MARFITI-788527 format. One record per residue (C-alpha): chain; residue in three letters; x, z, y; residue number from 1. Coordinates in nm, 3 decimals. Layout:
N
+---+-----+---------+---------+---------+-----+
! c !   r !       x !       z !       y !   k !
+---+-----+---------+---------+---------+-----+
! A ! Ala !       X !       Z !       Y ! NUM !
...
+---+-----+---------+---------+---------+-----+
//
This chain:
153
+---+-----+---------+---------+---------+-----+
! c !   r !       x !       z !       y !   k !
+---+-----+---------+---------+---------+-----+
! A ! Unk !   2.538 !  -3.382 !  -1.143 !   1 !
! A ! Unk !   2.481 !  -3.592 !  -1.452 !   2 !
! A ! Unk !   2.747 !  -3.824 !  -1.586 !   3 !
! A ! Unk !   2.535 !  -4.141 !  -1.613 !   4 !
! A ! Unk !   2.336 !  -4.348 !  -1.364 !   5 !
! A ! Unk !   2.064 !  -4.579 !  -1.487 !   6 !
! A ! Unk !   1.835 !  -4.804 !  -1.287 !   7 !
! A ! Unk !   1.594 !  -5.059 !  -1.416 !   8 !
! A ! Unk !   1.372 !  -5.319 !  -1.258 !   9 !
! A ! Unk !   1.125 !  -5.580 !  -1.378 !  10 !
! A ! Unk !   1.225 !  -5.917 !  -1.241 !  11 !
! A ! Unk !   0.992 !  -6.217 !  -1.221 !  12 !
! A ! Unk !   1.249 !  -6.459 !  -1.357 !  13 !
! A ! Unk !   1.350 !  -6.573 !  -1.706 !  14 !
! A ! Unk !   1.653 !  -6.412 !  -1.872 !  15 !
! A ! Unk !   1.858 !  -6.730 !  -1.828 !  16 !
! A ! Unk !   1.807 !  -6.716 !  -1.451 !  17 !
! A ! Unk !   1.884 !  -6.343 !  -1.425 !  18 !
! A ! Unk !   2.189 !  -6.385 !  -1.649 !  19 !
! A ! Unk !   2.322 !  -6.654 !  -1.414 !  20 !
! A ! Unk !   2.265 !  -6.432 !  -1.111 !  21 !
! A ! Unk !   2.469 !  -6.158 !  -1.279 !  22 !
! A ! Unk !   2.750 !  -6.354 !  -1.445 !  23 !
! A ! Unk !   2.812 !  -6.642 !  -1.203 !  24 !
! A ! Unk !   3.064 !  -6.496 !  -0.960 !  25 !
! A ! Unk !   2.921 !  -6.681 !  -0.655 !  26 !
! A ! Unk !   2.564 !  -6.569 !  -0.724 !  27 !
! A ! Unk !   2.674 !  -6.215 !  -0.811 !  28 !
! A ! Unk !   2.872 !  -6.199 !  -0.488 !  29 !
! A ! Unk !   2.576 !  -6.314 !  -0.282 !  30 !
! A ! Unk !   2.338 !  -6.038 !  -0.391 !  31 !
! A ! Unk !   2.600 !  -5.769 !  -0.462 !  32 !
! A ! Unk !   2.773 !  -5.814 !  -0.127 !  33 !
! A ! Unk !   3.122 !  -5.926 !  -0.232 !  34 !
! A ! Unk !   3.324 !  -6.244 !  -0.195 !  35 !
! A ! Unk !   3.502 !  -6.288 !  -0.526 !  36 !
! A ! Unk !   3.822 !  -6.488 !  -0.571 !  37 !
! A ! Unk !   3.709 !  -6.666 !  -0.888 !  38 !
! A ! Unk !   3.483 !  -6.669 !  -1.195 !  39 !
! A ! Unk !   3.429 !  -6.368 !  -1.417 !  40 !
! A ! Unk !   3.622 !  -6.393 !  -1.743 !  41 !
! A ! Unk !   3.623 !  -6.146 !  -2.032 !  42 !
! A ! Unk !   3.934 !  -5.927 !  -2.050 !  43 !
! A ! Unk !   4.043 !  -6.031 !  -1.700 !  44 !
! A ! Unk !   4.040 !  -5.864 !  -1.360 !  45 !
! A ! Unk !   3.794 !  -5.983 !  -1.097 !  46 !
! A ! Unk !   3.908 !  -5.942 !  -0.736 !  47 !
! A ! Unk !   3.761 !  -5.995 !  -0.393 !  48 !
! A ! Unk !   3.638 !  -5.821 !  -0.080 !  49 !
! A ! Unk !   3.320 !  -5.649 !   0.026 !  50 !
! A ! Unk !   3.121 !  -5.854 !   0.278 !  51 !
! A ! Unk !   2.900 !  -5.575 !   0.410 !  52 !
! A ! Unk !   2.927 !  -5.562 !   0.788 !  53 !
! A ! Unk !   3.186 !  -5.305 !   0.889 !  54 !
! A ! Unk !   3.317 !  -5.267 !   0.533 !  55 !
! A ! Unk !   3.505 !  -5.598 !   0.494 !  56 !
! A ! Unk !   3.832 !  -5.406 !   0.446 !  57 !
! A ! Unk !   3.702 !  -5.260 !   0.116 !  58 !
! A ! Unk !   3.855 !  -5.441 !  -0.182 !  59 !
! A ! Unk !   3.666 !  -5.530 !  -0.500 !  60 !
! A ! Unk !   3.843 !  -5.504 !  -0.832 !  61 !
! A ! Unk !   3.677 !  -5.482 !  -1.171 !  62 !
! A ! Unk !   3.802 !  -5.526 !  -1.526 !  63 !
! A ! Unk !   3.550 !  -5.756 !  -1.695 !  64 !
! A ! Unk !   3.478 !  -5.623 !  -2.043 !  65 !
! A ! Unk !   3.202 !  -5.841 !  -2.196 !  66 !
! A ! Unk !   2.989 !  -6.141 !  -2.108 !  67 !
! A ! Unk !   2.744 !  -6.212 !  -2.388 !  68 !
! A ! Unk !   2.495 !  -6.502 !  -2.408 !  69 !
! A ! Unk !   2.221 !  -6.247 !  -2.480 !  70 !
! A ! Unk !   2.251 !  -6.124 !  -2.123 !  71 !
! A ! Unk !   2.486 !  -5.829 !  -2.165 !  72 !
! A ! Unk !   2.757 !  -5.808 !  -1.899 !  73 !
! A ! Unk !   2.996 !  -5.519 !  -1.842 !  74 !
! A ! Unk !   3.296 !  -5.424 !  -1.634 !  75 !
! A ! Unk !   3.488 !  -5.113 !  -1.533 !  76 !
! A ! Unk !   3.588 !  -5.026 !  -1.180 !  77 !
! A ! Unk !   3.763 !  -4.750 !  -0.990 !  78 !
! A ! Unk !   3.622 !  -4.524 !  -0.722 !  79 !
! A ! Unk !   3.803 !  -4.498 !  -0.390 !  80 !
! A ! Unk !   3.825 !  -4.143 !  -0.267 !  81 !
! A ! Unk !   3.683 !  -4.265 !   0.064 !  82 !
! A ! Unk !   3.523 !  -4.577 !   0.205 !  83 !
! A ! Unk !   3.590 !  -4.464 !   0.561 !  84 !
! A ! Unk !   3.825 !  -4.710 !   0.735 !  85 !
! A ! Unk !   4.063 !  -4.432 !   0.847 !  86 !
! A ! Unk !   4.110 !  -4.288 !   0.499 !  87 !
! A ! Unk !   4.035 !  -4.581 !   0.265 !  88 !
! A ! Unk !   4.320 !  -4.671 !   0.031 !  89 !
! A ! Unk !   4.323 !  -5.013 !  -0.137 !  90 !
! A ! Unk !   4.554 !  -4.859 !  -0.399 !  91 !
! A ! Unk !   4.262 !  -4.686 !  -0.571 !  92 !
! A ! Unk !   4.248 !  -4.933 !  -0.860 !  93 !
! A ! Unk !   4.477 !  -4.725 !  -1.077 !  94 !
! A ! Unk !   4.237 !  -4.431 !  -1.049 !  95 !
! A ! Unk !   3.984 !  -4.329 !  -1.315 !  96 !
! A ! Unk !   3.732 !  -4.604 !  -1.385 !  97 !
! A ! Unk !   3.367 !  -4.601 !  -1.485 !  98 !
! A ! Unk !   3.195 !  -4.866 !  -1.696 !  99 !
! A ! Unk !   2.898 !  -5.059 !  -1.551 ! 100 !
! A ! Unk !   2.663 !  -5.239 !  -1.791 ! 101 !
! A ! Unk !   2.389 !  -5.492 !  -1.723 ! 102 !
! A ! Unk !   2.136 !  -5.539 !  -2.005 ! 103 !
! A ! Unk !   1.854 !  -5.793 !  -2.003 ! 104 !
! A ! Unk !   1.533 !  -5.784 !  -2.207 ! 105 !
! A ! Unk !   1.246 !  -6.033 !  -2.208 ! 106 !
! A ! Unk !   0.912 !  -5.894 !  -2.087 ! 107 !
! A ! Unk !   0.582 !  -6.075 !  -2.026 ! 108 !
! A ! Unk !   0.645 !  -6.094 !  -1.648 ! 109 !
! A ! Unk !   1.005 !  -6.216 !  -1.688 ! 110 !
! A ! Unk !   1.308 !  -5.993 !  -1.744 ! 111 !
! A ! Unk !   1.373 !  -5.622 !  -1.755 ! 112 !
! A ! Unk !   1.714 !  -5.549 !  -1.605 ! 113 !
! A ! Unk !   1.886 !  -5.220 !  -1.689 ! 114 !
! A ! Unk !   2.200 !  -5.126 !  -1.500 ! 115 !
! A ! Unk !   2.393 !  -4.828 !  -1.637 ! 116 !
! A ! Unk !   2.709 !  -4.667 !  -1.504 ! 117 !
! A ! Unk !   2.869 !  -4.385 !  -1.699 ! 118 !
! A ! Unk !   3.197 !  -4.200 !  -1.729 ! 119 !
! A ! Unk !   3.184 !  -4.001 !  -1.408 ! 120 !
! A ! Unk !   3.335 !  -3.705 !  -1.592 ! 121 !
! A ! Unk !   3.662 !  -3.900 !  -1.586 ! 122 !
! A ! Unk !   3.663 !  -3.922 !  -1.204 ! 123 !
! A ! Unk !   3.882 !  -3.645 !  -1.055 ! 124 !
! A ! Unk !   3.692 !  -3.330 !  -0.957 ! 125 !
! A ! Unk !   3.789 !  -3.367 !  -0.591 ! 126 !
! A ! Unk !   3.573 !  -3.676 !  -0.543 ! 127 !
! A ! Unk !   3.349 !  -3.698 !  -0.853 ! 128 !
! A ! Unk !   3.037 !  -3.573 !  -0.672 ! 129 !
! A ! Unk !   3.088 !  -3.820 !  -0.385 ! 130 !
! A ! Unk !   3.149 !  -4.113 !  -0.623 ! 131 !
! A ! Unk !   2.832 !  -4.028 !  -0.816 ! 132 !
! A ! Unk !   2.622 !  -3.989 !  -0.499 ! 133 !
! A ! Unk !   2.757 !  -4.310 !  -0.348 ! 134 !
! A ! Unk !   2.690 !  -4.512 !  -0.662 ! 135 !
! A ! Unk !   2.348 !  -4.358 !  -0.716 ! 136 !
! A ! Unk !   2.242 !  -4.501 !  -0.380 ! 137 !
! A ! Unk !   2.429 !  -4.823 !  -0.453 ! 138 !
! A ! Unk !   2.248 !  -4.882 !  -0.784 ! 139 !
! A ! Unk !   1.908 !  -4.844 !  -0.612 ! 140 !
! A ! Unk !   2.014 !  -5.087 !  -0.341 ! 141 !
! A ! Unk !   2.161 !  -5.340 !  -0.585 ! 142 !
! A ! Unk !   1.854 !  -5.369 !  -0.810 ! 143 !
! A ! Unk !   1.649 !  -5.443 !  -0.496 ! 144 !
! A ! Unk !   1.915 !  -5.692 !  -0.382 ! 145 !
! A ! Unk !   1.896 !  -5.891 !  -0.706 ! 146 !
! A ! Unk !   1.516 !  -5.883 !  -0.696 ! 147 !
! A ! Unk !   1.519 !  -6.023 !  -0.340 ! 148 !
! A ! Unk !   1.786 !  -6.279 !  -0.431 ! 149 !
! A ! Unk !   1.586 !  -6.410 !  -0.728 ! 150 !
! A ! Unk !   1.264 !  -6.420 !  -0.525 ! 151 !
! A ! Unk !   1.429 !  -6.660 !  -0.276 ! 152 !
! A ! Unk !   1.550 !  -6.899 !  -0.547 ! 153 !
+---+-----+---------+---------+---------+-----+
//
């Protein structure tokens, strides 16, 4: 297992549009699959709930790190040991956290989006491999989700 996940996708939308889809909490929630309680703010915690069918009991909590006009957005979040309803604990937010970064670059077709998550070495051994595997699939799904979201706009 490596300690960093990186996905990138070319989006047919200008940086300003992609930046809004990432940093506006309502838009982010729509394509990411969470209902957030309020706007993202630097140095504050963002909270909400997952809206994926069957997973509505899963809480969202992320510490927003940076929101830059250039299109850089970052947060850290914890990894529940399990997302299974029987063993899920909403008290996971004090666990080891990994940083997630969104970087935008202009390209002729629109915007190149890079999503990077690192720091898995800080996740406890007992569930590091599962957290990495789960998020590896999640990153692939999420870059497709934002692409589909922007295509409908």
